[in-house]
MARVEXTOR-497105 format. One record per residue (C-alpha): residue in three letters; x, y, z. Coordinates in steps of 0.02 Angstrom, whole numbers. Example, Ala and Ser with C-alpha at 12.3 -4.5 7.8 and 13.67 -1.06 7.14 Angstrom:
2
PT     r       px       py       pz
PT   ALA      615     -225      390
PT   SER      684      -53      357
END
This chain:
595
PT     r       px       py       pz
PT   MET       10       -1       -3
PT   PRO       79      187      -41
PT   ARG      137      294       75
PT   LEU      -10      422      122
PT   GLN       36      595       71
PT   SER      -11      748      222
PT   GLY      -76      848       78
PT   VAL     -190      724       -4
PT   TRP     -333      833       32
PT   LYS     -298      975      -62
PT   HIS     -299      872     -232
PT   PHE     -491      847     -200
PT   THR     -627      956     -177
PT   PRO     -787      899      -80
PT   ALA     -943      858     -176
PT   ILE    -1123      779     -148
PT   LYS    -1151      615     -226
PT   ASP    -1328      528     -214
PT   GLY    -1354      616      -51
PT   ARG    -1176      572       13
PT   ASP    -1011      675       59
PT   THR     -873      639      -83
PT   VAL     -730      719     -145
PT   MET     -687      745     -316
PT   CYS     -527      751     -394
PT   ASN     -455      922     -447
PT   TYR     -378      821     -620
PT   CYS     -503      712     -705
PT   SER     -660      751     -594
PT   LYS     -680      557     -529
PT   THR     -776      563     -365
PT   TYR     -720      438     -222
PT   THR     -778      429      -28
PT   LYS     -672      516       98
PT   ASN     -543      407      112
PT   ALA     -363      445      134
PT   THR     -283      285       71
PT   LYS     -406      272      -82
PT   MET     -390      459     -123
PT   GLN     -198      428     -124
PT   LEU     -202      254     -228
PT   HIS     -305      338     -356
PT   LEU     -172      513     -362
PT   ASP      -42      376     -405
PT   LYS     -144      308     -544
PT   CYS     -227      476     -607
PT   LYS     -137      531     -799
PT   GLU     -190      717     -769
PT   HIS      -98      721     -590
PT   SER       69      652     -654
PT   VAL       65      785     -806
PT   ILE       39      923     -676
PT   SER      146      883     -566
PT   GLN      299      888     -688
PT   GLN      267     1056     -726
PT   SER      354     1198     -663
PT   PRO      296     1288     -487
PT   GLY      185     1429     -498
PT   PRO      269     1606     -485
PT   GLU      370     1682     -356
PT   GLY      260     1755     -196
PT   SER      101     1648     -225
PT   SER       10     1583      -75
PT   SER       -9     1401     -142
PT   ALA       36     1288     -266
PT   SER      -44     1311     -428
PT   ILE     -230     1202     -451
PT   PRO     -277     1131     -595
PT   VAL     -469     1157     -599
PT   PRO     -564     1023     -706
PT   SER     -669     1126     -857
PT   LEU     -845     1146     -836
PT   SER     -954     1200     -980
PT   PHE     -942     1393     -919
PT   LEU     -748     1382     -897
PT   PRO     -647     1420    -1065
PT   SER     -580     1259    -1138
PT   SER     -443     1351    -1225
PT   ALA     -350     1372    -1049
PT   SER     -240     1235    -1079
PT   PRO     -176     1124    -1198
PT   GLY     -334      987    -1241
PT   GLY     -447     1093    -1135
PT   GLN     -454     1000     -991
PT   PHE     -393     1098     -869
PT   LEU     -354     1270     -789
PT   ILE     -228     1323     -687
PT   ASP     -243     1445     -541
PT   SER     -150     1526     -414
PT   VAL     -174     1679     -308
PT   ASP      -21     1779     -239
PT   GLN      -21     1870      -51
PT   ARG      -78     2018     -110
PT   SER     -221     1963     -216
PT   GLN     -255     1862      -34
PT   ALA     -251     1985       70
PT   TYR     -367     2111      -39
PT   ALA     -493     1956      -72
PT   ASP     -508     1949      114
PT   GLU     -532     2096      139
PT   CYS     -687     2122       16
PT   LEU     -748     1975      105
PT   ALA     -745     2041      248
PT   ARG     -833     2200      219
PT   ALA     -975     2104      122
PT   LEU     -996     2008      264
PT   TYR     -990     2121      405
PT   ALA    -1118     2252      307
PT   THR    -1239     2107      277
PT   SER    -1223     2077      458
PT   SER    -1183     1885      385
PT   PRO    -1134     1768      518
PT   LEU     -958     1756      543
PT   THR     -950     1560      525
PT   LEU    -1014     1556      350
PT   THR     -829     1546      268
PT   ASP     -826     1368      355
PT   ASN     -987     1296      285
PT   ILE     -944     1161      147
PT   TYR    -1064     1263       20
PT   TRP     -982     1429       23
PT   LYS     -810     1332       24
PT   GLN     -871     1255     -145
PT   PHE     -933     1392     -219
PT   PHE     -780     1496     -180
PT   SER     -681     1339     -248
PT   VAL     -784     1361     -403
PT   LEU     -764     1549     -423
PT   ARG     -577     1545     -377
PT   PRO     -507     1372     -340
PT   ALA     -340     1440     -260
PT   TYR     -431     1548     -166
PT   CYS     -436     1499       38
PT   PRO     -581     1598      106
PT   PRO     -524     1678      288
PT   THR     -591     1582      446
PT   GLN     -705     1645      586
PT   GLU     -563     1681      706
PT   ALA     -483     1790      534
PT   LEU     -655     1891      531
PT   SER     -654     1904      718
PT   SER     -480     1968      750
PT   HIS     -367     2057      646
PT   LEU     -485     2069      477
PT   LEU     -615     2157      613
PT   ASP     -488     2275      674
PT   CYS     -431     2343      518
PT   GLU     -585     2350      440
PT   TYR     -654     2440      611
PT   ASP     -503     2571      594
PT   ARG     -553     2607      420
PT   VAL     -714     2631      437
PT   GLN     -698     2752      604
PT   SER     -563     2847      492
PT   GLN     -718     2871      368
PT   VAL     -835     2905      508
PT   HIS     -718     3060      593
PT   GLU     -686     3111      408
PT   ALA     -881     3138      364
PT   ILE     -885     3214      524
PT   GLY     -758     3342      465
PT   LYS     -868     3375      322
PT   ALA    -1038     3409      408
PT   ASP    -1101     3576      449
PT   CYS    -1239     3494      561
PT   VAL    -1211     3361      682
PT   THR    -1351     3299      796
PT   VAL    -1283     3176      945
PT   ILE    -1411     3034      966
PT   CYS    -1402     2928     1138
PT   SER    -1503     2778     1205
PT   GLY    -1471     2671     1364
PT   TRP    -1553     2528     1469
PT   SER    -1514     2414     1591
PT   ASN    -1474     2221     1542
PT   VAL    -1499     2075     1663
PT   LYS    -1327     2096     1729
PT   GLU    -1389     2271     1797
PT   ASN    -1252     2337     1704
PT   GLY    -1298     2496     1590
PT   THR    -1264     2500     1419
PT   VAL    -1296     2660     1311
PT   ILE    -1268     2691     1119
PT   TYR    -1203     2840     1049
PT   MET    -1232     2892      877
PT   VAL    -1189     3061      768
PT   ALA    -1307     3122      637
PT   THR    -1215     3223      486
PT   PRO    -1373     3186      442
PT   ALA    -1304     3007      408
PT   GLN    -1333     2921      577
PT   LEU    -1165     2832      615
PT   PHE    -1103     2739      754
PT   TYR    -1007     2824      855
PT   LYS     -980     2723     1035
PT   CYS    -1034     2639     1153
PT   THR    -1014     2637     1341
PT   LYS    -1047     2512     1484
PT   THR    -1068     2565     1667
PT   LYS    -1121     2521     1828
PT   GLU    -1300     2540     1899
PT   GLN    -1240     2660     2044
PT   THR    -1134     2774     1903
PT   HIS    -1274     2761     1790
PT   THR    -1345     2910     1808
PT   GLY    -1374     3096     1746
PT   THR    -1237     3181     1758
PT   CYS    -1134     3032     1722
PT   ILE    -1218     3017     1557
PT   ALA    -1216     3217     1521
PT   GLY    -1017     3195     1572
PT   GLU     -997     3092     1400
PT   LEU    -1124     3173     1300
PT   ASN    -1010     3344     1333
PT   ASP     -871     3244     1281
PT   ILE     -921     3187     1137
PT   ILE     -976     3375     1094
PT   ASN     -824     3404     1117
PT   GLU     -724     3286     1011
PT   VAL     -864     3327      859
PT   GLY     -829     3518      893
PT   PRO     -974     3606      991
PT   GLN     -993     3747      862
PT   LYS    -1076     3608      754
PT   VAL    -1161     3511      882
PT   PHE    -1353     3578      879
PT   ALA    -1445     3447      946
PT   VAL    -1458     3313     1075
PT   VAL    -1572     3181     1049
PT   THR    -1617     3042     1190
PT   ASP    -1724     2923     1241
PT   ASP    -1863     2941     1380
PT   ALA    -1786     2848     1517
PT   PRO    -1768     2975     1659
PT   GLU    -1574     2974     1676
PT   MET    -1573     3023     1502
PT   MET    -1710     3184     1527
PT   ALA    -1580     3224     1673
PT   ALA    -1431     3236     1560
PT   CYS    -1523     3326     1432
PT   ARG    -1538     3452     1535
PT   GLU    -1381     3453     1604
PT   VAL    -1313     3473     1429
PT   GLU    -1425     3610     1388
PT   GLU    -1346     3723     1528
PT   ALA    -1167     3677     1462
PT   PHE    -1213     3734     1298
PT   PRO    -1353     3854     1248
PT   HIS    -1368     3842     1079
PT   ILE    -1388     3655     1068
PT   ALA    -1579     3589     1087
PT   ALA    -1618     3420     1177
PT   ILE    -1751     3326     1135
PT   GLY    -1847     3156     1162
PT   CYS    -1865     3017     1065
PT   THR    -2054     3044      964
PT   ALA    -2064     2864      929
PT   ARG    -2014     2837     1111
PT   GLY    -2147     2986     1174
PT   VAL    -2284     2904     1069
PT   GLN    -2253     2731     1128
PT   ARG    -2293     2779     1302
PT   LEU    -2460     2852     1226
PT   PHE    -2495     2681     1158
PT   ASP    -2437     2620     1332
PT   ASP    -2586     2727     1413
PT   VAL    -2687     2672     1303
PT   VAL    -2697     2487     1319
PT   THR    -2646     2490     1507
PT   GLN    -2854     2554     1534
PT   PRO    -2960     2429     1643
PT   SER    -3079     2434     1494
PT   MET    -2952     2403     1362
PT   GLN    -2870     2278     1474
PT   ALA    -3025     2179     1504
PT   LEU    -3067     2158     1316
PT   CYS    -2896     2113     1286
PT   ARG    -2929     1974     1412
PT   ARG    -3076     1919     1330
PT   ALA    -3013     1920     1168
PT   GLU    -2872     1823     1211
PT   GLN    -2957     1702     1295
PT   VAL    -3033     1649     1127
PT   VAL    -2884     1651     1038
PT   ARG    -2784     1548     1173
PT   TYR    -2954     1431     1161
PT   VAL    -2958     1388      977
PT   THR    -2780     1391      948
PT   GLU    -2734     1250     1082
PT   ARG    -2869     1144     1034
PT   LYS    -2822     1064      876
PT   THR    -2988     1003      803
PT   LEU    -3057     1194      829
PT   ALA    -2884     1263      767
PT   ASP    -2881     1139      613
PT   THR    -3084     1184      566
PT   PHE    -3038     1385      595
PT   ARG    -2894     1369      473
PT   CYS    -3003     1241      339
PT   TRP    -3119     1389      354
PT   GLN    -3040     1525      327
PT   THR    -2951     1454      187
PT   THR    -3113     1413       97
PT   LYS    -3189     1612      106
PT   ILE    -3006     1674       66
PT   SER    -3032     1566     -104
PT   ASN    -3203     1618     -139
PT   HIS    -3172     1802      -83
PT   ILE    -3287     1804       43
PT   ALA    -3166     1882      177
PT   ASN    -2996     1965      170
PT   ALA    -2939     1852      307
PT   THR    -2790     1759      372
PT   THR    -2801     1567      418
PT   THR    -2716     1601      597
PT   LEU    -2775     1671      764
PT   ALA    -2630     1777      840
PT   LEU    -2572     1797     1026
PT   PRO    -2493     1960     1059
PT   ASN    -2312     1892     1102
PT   THR    -2227     2025     1018
PT   SER    -2129     2167     1108
PT   ASP    -2178     2302     1011
PT   TRP    -2373     2377      980
PT   SER    -2416     2254      837
PT   GLY    -2439     2105      971
PT   VAL    -2615     2191     1049
PT   ALA    -2660     2272      893
PT   GLY    -2612     2090      783
PT   MET    -2719     1985      906
PT   LEU    -2889     2097      885
PT   ASN    -2857     2099      689
PT   SER    -2859     1922      677
PT   LEU    -3008     1873      797
PT   LEU    -3104     2026      685
PT   GLU    -3022     1932      488
PT   GLY    -3087     1764      584
PT   GLN    -3267     1827      648
PT   ILE    -3378     1738      541
PT   SER    -3280     1583      567
PT   LEU    -3293     1575      735
PT   GLN    -3478     1649      758
PT   ASP    -3504     1474      644
PT   MET    -3412     1358      740
PT   ALA    -3498     1427      899
PT   VAL    -3651     1357      832
PT   SER    -3594     1196      752
PT   PRO    -3696     1053      810
PT   THR    -3526      954      775
PT   LEU    -3394     1038      879
PT   ASP    -3417     1085     1081
PT   VAL    -3366     1236     1120
PT   GLU    -3349     1300     1283
PT   ALA    -3499     1397     1357
PT   SER    -3397     1553     1400
PT   VAL    -3309     1559     1240
PT   ARG    -3477     1539     1131
PT   ALA    -3548     1672     1228
PT   THR    -3402     1809     1196
PT   VAL    -3404     1770     1013
PT   GLN    -3591     1782      985
PT   ASP    -3584     1938     1089
PT   ALA    -3615     2093      967
PT   ALA    -3541     2229     1098
PT   PHE    -3355     2117     1096
PT   TRP    -3348     2133      915
PT   LYS    -3397     2327      894
PT   GLY    -3271     2336     1061
PT   LEU    -3117     2258      966
PT   SER    -3168     2348      788
PT   SER    -3166     2525      871
PT   SER    -3017     2477      991
PT   ARG    -2924     2413      834
PT   SER    -2940     2565      742
PT   LEU    -2896     2668      889
PT   LEU    -2727     2561      918
PT   TYR    -2680     2569      732
PT   LEU    -2690     2736      715
PT   ILE    -2557     2779      875
PT   GLY    -2460     2624      817
PT   ASN    -2430     2667      649
PT   TYR    -2377     2858      703
PT   ILE    -2254     2756      804
PT   ASP    -2172     2651      638
PT   TYR    -2179     2810      548
PT   MET    -2090     2908      664
PT   LYS    -1950     2762      679
PT   ARG    -1900     2803      487
PT   ASP    -1747     2851      451
PT   GLU    -1825     2981      327
PT   THR    -1932     3080      455
PT   VAL    -1890     3236      497
PT   LEU    -1911     3369      633
PT   SER    -2037     3453      542
PT   GLY    -2160     3317      548
PT   VAL    -2173     3297      718
PT   VAL    -2288     3469      722
PT   ASP    -2407     3377      606
PT   MET    -2408     3216      673
PT   PHE    -2487     3271      840
PT   SER    -2606     3387      752
PT   GLN    -2674     3240      664
PT   ILE    -2665     3127      811
PT   ARG    -2754     3248      907
PT   TYR    -2873     3265      763
PT   HIS    -2942     3093      755
PT   ILE    -2908     3013      909
PT   GLY    -3052     3110      992
PT   ALA    -3170     3018      884
PT   LEU    -3100     2856      886
PT   LEU    -3119     2865     1087
PT   SER    -3290     2913     1082
PT   GLY    -3333     2749      985
PT   SER    -3198     2655     1098
PT   VAL    -3234     2518     1259
PT   LEU    -3147     2664     1358
PT   HIS    -3286     2759     1494
PT   SER    -3274     2937     1483
PT   ALA    -3130     2923     1638
PT   GLU    -3008     2828     1538
PT   GLN    -3055     2942     1405
PT   LYS    -2978     3093     1487
PT   ALA    -2842     2982     1572
PT   VAL    -2787     2965     1388
PT   MET    -2804     3151     1324
PT   ALA    -2712     3189     1489
PT   SER    -2578     3060     1413
PT   LEU    -2563     3124     1241
PT   ASP    -2542     3310     1326
PT   ARG    -2383     3236     1418
PT   CYS    -2314     3163     1264
PT   GLN    -2320     3315     1149
PT   GLU    -2274     3421     1286
PT   MET    -2123     3287     1292
PT   CYS    -2084     3284     1098
PT   VAL    -2132     3456     1033
PT   LYS    -2005     3597     1089
PT   PRO    -1954     3756     1026
PT   ILE    -1824     3680      901
PT   HIS    -1999     3573      833
PT   ALA    -2091     3733      811
PT   ALA    -1938     3822      711
PT   ALA    -1926     3671      598
PT   TYR    -2090     3666      567
PT   MET    -2082     3843      514
PT   LEU    -1941     3826      412
PT   ASP    -2007     3676      291
PT   PRO    -2041     3745      120
PT   LYS    -2191     3608      130
PT   HIS    -2270     3698      278
PT   VAL    -2272     3869      219
PT   GLY    -2450     3957      257
PT   GLN    -2513     3832      358
PT   GLN    -2588     3903      537
PT   THR    -2553     3741      657
PT   LEU    -2443     3834      772
PT   SER    -2509     3930      933
PT   ALA    -2426     4115      966
PT   GLU    -2322     4039     1082
PT   GLN    -2253     3919      988
PT   VAL    -2211     4070      858
PT   ASN    -2116     4159      976
PT   SER    -2021     4009     1053
PT   ALA    -1971     3969      840
PT   TYR    -1923     4152      844
PT   TYR    -1812     4134      977
PT   VAL    -1727     3971      917
PT   ILE    -1713     4069      755
PT   SER    -1625     4233      858
PT   ASN    -1512     4108      964
PT   LEU    -1451     4019      820
PT   SER    -1405     4168      742
PT   HIS    -1298     4229      859
PT   HIS    -1222     4047      890
PT   LEU    -1166     4074      691
PT   ASN    -1108     4243      690
PT   LEU    -1250     4307      602
PT   ASP    -1342     4462      568
PT   GLU    -1510     4439      679
PT   GLY    -1600     4576      594
PT   LYS    -1541     4514      413
PT   VAL    -1565     4322      474
PT   LEU    -1755     4367      541
PT   GLY    -1770     4508      384
PT   SER    -1738     4347      269
PT   PHE    -1859     4242      369
PT   ALA    -1983     4374      331
PT   ARG    -1975     4365      164
PT   PHE    -1999     4178      152
PT   SER    -2140     4155      262
PT   ALA    -2227     4301      141
PT   LYS    -2159     4217      -19
PT   GLN    -2070     4382      -75
PT   GLY    -1896     4414     -155
PT   LEU    -1814     4259     -191
PT   TRP    -1958     4168     -147
PT   LYS    -2080     4254     -257
PT   GLY    -2090     4131     -406
PT   ALA    -2205     3965     -398
PT   GLY    -2047     3860     -457
PT   ILE    -1934     3867     -318
PT   TRP    -2085     3811     -208
PT   SER    -2141     3667     -331
PT   SER    -1943     3591     -304
PT   CYS    -1972     3571     -120
PT   GLN    -2063     3410     -169
PT   HIS    -1926     3324     -251
PT   VAL    -1769     3358     -103
PT   SER    -1760     3370       58
PT   ALA    -1795     3522      165
PT   SER    -1617     3561      212
PT   THR    -1549     3537       22
PT   TRP    -1672     3644      -26
PT   TRP    -1611     3776       68
PT   LYS    -1440     3737       51
PT   GLY    -1435     3727     -129
PT   LEU    -1564     3880     -201
PT   CYS    -1576     3976      -50
PT   SER    -1396     3973        4
PT   SER    -1364     4186      -40
PT   GLU    -1506     4210       97
PT   PRO    -1446     4234      290
PT   LEU    -1579     4127      329
PT   SER    -1507     3975      241
PT   ALA    -1352     3933      361
PT   VAL    -1505     3914      514
PT   ALA    -1637     3833      426
PT   SER    -1515     3695      316
PT   ALA    -1457     3664      520
PT   ILE    -1614     3638      612
PT   LEU    -1683     3523      453
PT   GLN    -1550     3419      487
PT   ILE    -1582     3361      671
PT   PRO    -1678     3191      647
PT   PRO    -1813     3181      785
PT   THR    -1797     3005      873
PT   ALA    -1678     2913      930
PT   SER    -1725     2753      840
PT   ALA    -1556     2724      765
PT   CYS    -1502     2677      924
PT   GLU    -1639     2578      973
PT   ARG    -1614     2457      822
PT   LEU    -1456     2400      862
PT   ARG    -1503     2388     1038
PT   SER    -1570     2199     1042
PT   ARG    -1395     2167      918
PT   PHE    -1316     2213     1069
PT   CYS    -1419     2107     1182
PT   ASP    -1389     1950     1062
PT   THR    -1326     1817     1183
PT   LYS    -1266     1715     1040
PT   MET    -1173     1846      980
PT   GLN    -1099     1902     1130
PT   GLY    -1063     1711     1165
PT   SER     -935     1693     1027
PT   VAL     -866     1853     1010
PT   SER     -806     1955     1170
PT   ALA     -890     2135     1222
PT   ASP     -760     2219     1125
PT   ARG     -765     2129      975
PT   VAL     -958     2163      968
PT   GLN     -940     2335      986
PT   LYS     -820     2334      851
PT   LEU     -922     2219      731
PT   LEU    -1112     2317      765
PT   ALA     -994     2496      738
PT   VAL     -928     2407      554
PT   GLN    -1119     2359      521
PT   ALA    -1192     2495      552
PT   ASN    -1088     2619      488
PT   LEU    -1042     2543      287
PT   ASN    -1216     2549      261
PT   HIS    -1215     2734      302
PT   LEU    -1047     2790      230
PT   GLU    -1017     2792       39
PT   PRO     -921     2659      -27
PT   SER     -740     2709      -51
PT   ASP     -630     2677     -214
PT   CYS     -514     2554     -129
PT   GLU     -346     2535     -197
PT   TYR     -300     2348     -246
PT   ALA     -183     2330     -109
PT   PRO     -221     2239       88
PT   LEU     -229     2371      210
PT   GLU      -72     2434      303
PT   CYS     -111     2335      451
PT   GLU     -162     2174      355
PT   GLU       34     2180      291
PT   LYS       92     2205      448
PT   ASN        5     2058      501
PT   GLN       67     1945      343
PT   SER      248     2023      399
PT   GLU      229     1962      584
PT   THR      160     1779      520
PT   GLN      315     1751      399
END
């Protein structure tokens, strides 16, 4: 029996045949089971391998020996005499550059770092570039991540340096280990991950957070920071007040999405609403936990959908999600299955408990579900709207006007009693007080899409004038000229006399409109800065679940988690750079150390 060679495996490619794991010879395409002895015997007899092994070695500096590849139908047949083989090799420079690009793609798409260990991905890379050896999970989570993190952070600081208006965004919470974590982002207006910090519970105070905010503001440059946006945690609100004292020109505002979420929570915690939801959940659980009833409901709903009798779902939903859609989704699923549920309740072949049958046959129950669903969806849809990246500060005032207009009618037809309705309206007032600040009024008045709309109170208009005057002084502008420019803008005179300039605001952002078409006006710098401020801290909240991902933290250290999420978050907000065909400097250093 011939002696086994230690490198026998590199001459074969993993393959699948008849559902079994096999290997395919890289020279003649014959397949064998994974047996080193048989593989070695085959190599000793393989004529194609004998011819290739006698050829001259690859060029100097290649990372591996040249690897012959079976010529498939999609590979050029003229690659070698006879059209049977291609010779592929990857030098160190190309290997490092490919590793860098692959790592960047994995980070940007939040792909698992174990992807390159998967047999099917290995097969794909082998077909794409046979001589290329993809990086391991360890490399992706160590020096490649360090290189990409340094490169991306350099781009982040460059973007901040070029920005004329910066907003600092932060969000904090406590995990089960009672360690507070705060995420800090910077909007330029692209919302870029800046850093995160962890502090003990006893130091996780407003003063501590205010100190970190002040440090970031000083690092970024106080002259270009116009606002700080935080969540509604008490520590954050206390920190906001300290920031405003330290930097009078900076507006500290609460996250609008969190404010509206608080309004939603106040609605669903009203006694009458809770009683309705308990009855609704009882029906859902009773049907879904009994196979006969669940199958019958699914069958009847499917029939109705196929006959276009009802636009309905085939399942009943429990409120098992953490956001507003859980409760609202449960009510919606019941209403879409109302006819089937009522038919099941009176069916002689189905055994339905008396209390559930009474609920399903209660007209007041269904009326309450319908009105409550409308109320919850009204508020919930505004929560989702405010979480969008494209939501603007000027839209907050208009949003609360619409909520106040619609919620009155919906409350009057809901299951809430008069005292509960008053409690909800009081919650709306508190929510609006927290979310609508003078900076919002100023943004509303400066947004060309809202010119001529009279929805602000006299007090809000005066507060908006104060914000504009204050920022004029901060930017070393003549206050009189700025307010005069604002007067012409509001009256549609001078530059704003023609209709064309107003129609153009429908096609670009308000800040771009001011900087691009109105840059000659003294008001332009103030308006473009205010209109770049985001109204929510939702970007921070979206990172929260990823930081709390126990699987990720179980395989990667806390420091690596921060770097990985920083790269993932920022790559999709930064313009792709024109990378040279060369490895990063730190990658070259790593290679030299390895050698």
